[in-house]
C-alpha positions as CSV (number, residue, x, y, z in Angstrom):
1,M,0.0,0.0,0.0
2,R,1.3,3.4,-1.0
3,Q,2.0,5.8,1.9
4,R,0.1,9.0,1.6
5,L,2.4,12.0,1.3
6,S,1.9,14.9,3.7
7,S,1.5,17.2,0.7
8,E,-1.4,15.3,-0.7
9,P,-4.9,16.6,0.2
10,D,-6.8,14.5,2.6
11,R,-10.0,13.7,0.7
12,Y,-11.7,12.3,3.8
13,R,-10.9,15.1,6.2
14,G,-14.1,16.5,7.8
15,R,-16.1,13.4,6.9
16,R,-17.5,11.1,9.5
17,R,-17.3,7.4,8.9
18,V,-20.7,5.7,9.0
19,P,-20.3,2.4,10.8
20,T,-21.4,-0.7,8.9
21,P,-24.4,-2.4,10.5
22,P,-23.9,-6.0,11.7
23,R,-24.4,-8.5,9.0
24,S,-27.5,-10.1,10.7
25,R,-29.2,-6.7,11.1
26,Y,-28.4,-5.7,7.5
27,A,-29.9,-9.0,6.3
28,A,-33.1,-8.5,8.3
29,V,-33.6,-5.0,6.9
30,V,-33.0,-6.1,3.3
31,T,-35.3,-9.1,3.7
32,T,-38.1,-7.0,5.2
33,A,-37.8,-4.6,2.3
34,F,-38.2,-7.3,-0.2
35,V,-41.1,-9.0,1.6
36,G,-42.9,-5.7,1.9
37,A,-42.4,-4.9,-1.7
38,G,-43.7,-8.4,-2.6
39,I,-46.9,-7.9,-0.5
40,V,-47.5,-4.5,-2.1
41,A,-47.0,-6.0,-5.5
42,L,-49.3,-9.0,-4.8
43,G,-52.0,-6.7,-3.3
44,A,-51.9,-4.5,-6.3
45,N,-52.1,-7.4,-8.8
46,A,-54.9,-9.0,-6.7
47,L,-57.2,-6.0,-6.8
48,P,-59.3,-5.9,-10.0
49,D,-59.4,-2.9,-12.2
50,S,-62.7,-1.1,-11.7
51,K,-63.0,-0.9,-15.5
52,T,-62.9,-4.7,-15.9
53,V,-65.7,-5.4,-13.3
54,S,-69.0,-6.1,-14.8
55,P,-71.9,-3.7,-13.8
56,S,-74.0,-6.8,-13.1
57,V,-71.5,-8.1,-10.6
58,L,-71.5,-4.7,-8.8
59,D,-75.3,-4.7,-8.7
60,E,-75.2,-8.3,-7.2
61,L,-72.7,-7.2,-4.5
62,K,-74.8,-4.1,-3.7
63,Q,-77.9,-6.2,-3.4
64,A,-76.2,-8.8,-1.3
65,S,-75.0,-6.1,1.1
66,I,-78.5,-4.7,1.4
67,T,-80.0,-8.1,2.0
68,S,-77.4,-8.8,4.7
69,Q,-78.2,-5.5,6.5
70,D,-81.9,-6.2,6.3
71,A,-81.4,-9.7,7.8
72,A,-79.3,-8.3,10.6
73,A,-82.0,-5.6,11.3
74,R,-84.8,-8.3,11.3
75,A,-82.7,-10.5,13.7
76,D,-82.1,-7.6,16.1
77,A,-85.8,-6.7,16.0
78,A,-86.8,-10.3,16.7
79,D,-84.3,-10.5,19.6
80,R,-85.7,-7.3,21.2
81,A,-89.3,-8.6,20.8
82,S,-88.3,-11.9,22.4
83,R,-86.7,-10.1,25.4
84,D,-89.8,-7.8,25.7
85,T,-92.1,-10.8,25.6
86,A,-90.1,-12.7,28.3
87,R,-90.0,-9.6,30.5
88,D,-93.8,-9.0,30.0
89,S,-94.5,-12.7,30.9
90,Q,-92.4,-12.4,34.0
91,V,-94.2,-9.2,35.0
92,S,-97.6,-10.7,34.3
93,A,-96.8,-13.9,36.3
94,T,-95.5,-11.8,39.3
95,E,-98.5,-9.5,39.1
96,Q,-100.8,-12.5,39.3
97,D,-99.0,-14.1,42.2
98,P,-96.8,-11.5,43.9
99,W,-95.1,-11.3,47.3
100,L,-96.4,-8.6,49.6
101,L,-95.9,-7.1,53.0
102,P,-98.1,-8.8,55.7
103,L,-99.4,-5.4,57.0
104,Q,-98.9,-1.7,56.7
105,G,-97.8,0.9,59.3
106,Y,-95.8,-1.3,61.7
107,D,-92.5,-1.0,63.7
108,F,-89.9,-3.6,63.0
109,N,-89.1,-4.6,66.5
110,S,-87.3,-7.9,67.0
111,P,-85.2,-9.6,64.3
112,Y,-84.5,-13.2,63.6
113,G,-81.7,-14.6,65.9
114,M,-80.7,-15.3,69.4
115,R,-82.8,-13.6,72.1
116,W,-82.7,-14.3,75.8
117,G,-80.5,-17.3,75.2
118,K,-82.9,-18.9,72.7
119,L,-83.3,-18.7,68.9
120,H,-86.1,-16.2,68.0
121,T,-87.2,-18.0,64.8
122,G,-89.1,-15.1,63.2
123,I,-89.5,-11.4,63.2
124,D,-91.9,-9.2,65.2
125,L,-93.9,-6.4,63.6
126,V,-95.4,-4.1,66.2
127,A,-98.9,-2.8,65.4
128,P,-102.0,-1.9,67.3
129,E,-104.2,-4.7,68.4
130,G,-106.9,-5.4,65.8
131,T,-104.8,-4.3,62.8
132,P,-105.6,-6.6,59.8
133,Y,-102.8,-8.6,58.4
134,V,-102.7,-10.4,55.0
135,A,-101.1,-13.3,53.2
136,I,-97.6,-12.4,51.8
137,H,-98.2,-15.0,49.0
138,S,-100.8,-17.3,47.7
139,G,-101.1,-20.8,49.1
140,T,-103.2,-23.2,51.2
141,V,-104.1,-22.6,54.9
142,T,-102.8,-25.6,56.8
143,K,-103.4,-24.1,60.3
144,A,-106.0,-21.6,61.6
145,G,-106.6,-21.5,65.3
146,W,-104.8,-21.9,68.6
147,F,-101.2,-23.0,68.2
148,G,-99.5,-23.2,71.6
149,G,-97.0,-20.4,72.3
150,Y,-98.0,-18.8,69.0
151,G,-101.4,-18.1,70.4
152,Y,-104.0,-17.8,67.6
153,A,-102.0,-18.4,64.5
154,V,-102.4,-19.0,60.7
155,I,-100.0,-21.1,58.7
156,V,-100.0,-20.8,54.9
157,Q,-98.1,-23.3,52.7
158,H,-97.0,-21.8,49.3
159,A,-96.7,-23.6,46.0
160,D,-92.9,-23.8,46.3
161,G,-93.2,-25.8,49.6
162,S,-92.3,-22.9,51.9
163,E,-94.5,-22.0,54.8
164,A,-95.4,-18.7,56.5
165,I,-96.5,-18.6,60.1
166,Y,-98.4,-15.6,61.4
167,G,-98.6,-15.7,65.2
168,H,-100.1,-14.0,68.3
169,S,-103.3,-13.0,66.5
170,S,-106.3,-11.7,68.4
171,S,-108.5,-13.6,65.9
172,V,-108.2,-15.4,62.6
173,S,-110.2,-14.8,59.5
174,V,-109.6,-18.0,57.5
175,R,-110.1,-21.8,57.9
176,E,-107.9,-24.8,57.4
177,G,-107.9,-26.0,53.8
178,Q,-108.8,-22.6,52.4
179,Q,-107.0,-21.3,49.3
180,V,-105.8,-17.7,49.7
181,K,-104.1,-15.2,47.4
182,A,-101.5,-12.6,48.2
183,G,-103.2,-9.7,50.0
184,D,-106.1,-11.8,51.4
185,Q,-106.8,-11.0,55.0
186,L,-105.8,-13.8,57.4
187,G,-106.5,-12.3,60.8
188,L,-106.0,-9.4,63.2
189,V,-102.9,-8.5,65.1
190,G,-103.1,-9.4,68.8
191,N,-101.2,-10.4,72.0
192,T,-102.1,-14.1,72.5
193,G,-99.8,-16.9,73.4
194,H,-96.2,-16.3,74.6
195,S,-96.3,-12.6,73.6
196,Y,-94.9,-9.4,75.3
197,G,-97.3,-7.0,73.6
198,S,-99.5,-6.4,70.5
199,H,-97.6,-7.5,67.4
200,L,-97.5,-9.9,64.5
201,H,-94.9,-12.6,64.7
202,L,-93.9,-13.8,61.2
203,E,-91.9,-16.9,60.5
204,I,-90.7,-18.5,57.2
205,H,-90.0,-22.3,57.1
206,V,-88.4,-24.1,54.2
207,K,-88.3,-27.9,54.4
208,G,-89.4,-27.6,58.0
209,E,-86.5,-25.4,59.1
210,P,-87.0,-21.7,60.0
211,L,-85.1,-19.1,58.0
212,D,-84.5,-15.4,58.5
213,P,-87.5,-13.8,56.7
214,V,-85.7,-10.5,55.9
215,P,-83.2,-11.7,53.3
216,W,-85.6,-14.4,52.1
217,L,-88.3,-11.8,51.3
218,Q,-85.8,-9.4,49.9
219,E,-85.0,-12.1,47.2
220,R,-88.7,-11.9,46.3
221,G,-88.9,-8.2,46.0
222,V,-90.1,-7.3,49.5
223,D,-88.0,-5.2,51.9
224,I,-89.8,-5.8,55.2
225,K,-87.5,-3.5,57.2
226,L,-88.2,-0.5,54.9
227,Q,-91.8,-1.6,54.4
228,V,-91.4,-1.6,50.6
229,E,-92.7,-4.0,48.1
230,A,-89.7,-3.4,45.9
231,Y,-90.9,-5.2,42.8
232,Y,-93.7,-2.8,42.3
233,S,-91.3,0.2,42.8
234,E,-89.1,-1.2,40.0
235,V,-92.1,-1.8,37.6
236,A,-93.3,1.8,38.3
237,A,-89.8,3.2,37.5
238,S,-89.4,1.2,34.3
C-alpha cells in the first residue's frame, strides 16, 4: 500500500465514517424490504381494475349487502321482541302471584336470631291490636286457630313448599284447607300466646326449618324493614 504524502490533500478530512451495520441486522432490513415490496405488488395485482368489473356483478354485490343489512335488522328486532315478551311474561306472572308485605304501618321490633338465650325463629312487627294482616303470598291454609306459644295463628303453605307462620293473632279470618291469594286478610294483630305486647310474629319455614324472613323476602322483592314492596317500585320506575 502506498504511503500518503503529507503534501497530498486529505479527501476524507471532515467526513464522519458511518459504521457498517452488523451482518444479521443488515440481512433482516433487506429481507423485510423485499417482503414488503412483494406484498404490495401482490396486493396491487390481486385488486381488480374497476374498468374490468361487470356492472351486473357490482349490482349483485350491492344487493347482497342490502340483503345482509336487512337480515341483521330483522334478527335484532326479533331479539328485542323476544326479550320484551319474556319480561312481560315475568311481570304478568308476578302480578298474578306477587309477594307482599303482611301489613302496613308497623314498627320492625325484633329480628331473627338469638334472644334471651334462645333462637327467635321469626320477626316481630309491632302494630295496634286489631290491625288486619294479610297473606304475603298465595297458598293453602294448613293451620288456623290456637297453636301453643304462637297463640292464635295462621299457617299458609306456598306452592314452592315454603310456609309462612303468622302468630299472636287476636283472631283469625280463615279456615284450614282454604286457598288464599297474596293480599287476602288472614286475621287481626293481637297479643295471644307467649307474647310481650301487641304485634305480628312472622316466620318462614323451608323444608321444615326456620329461615330469616328478611333476606328471604328481599330475594322476592319485599323489603320488610323498609316496608317496601320493591318489585312494584321497579315496575313503576321502568
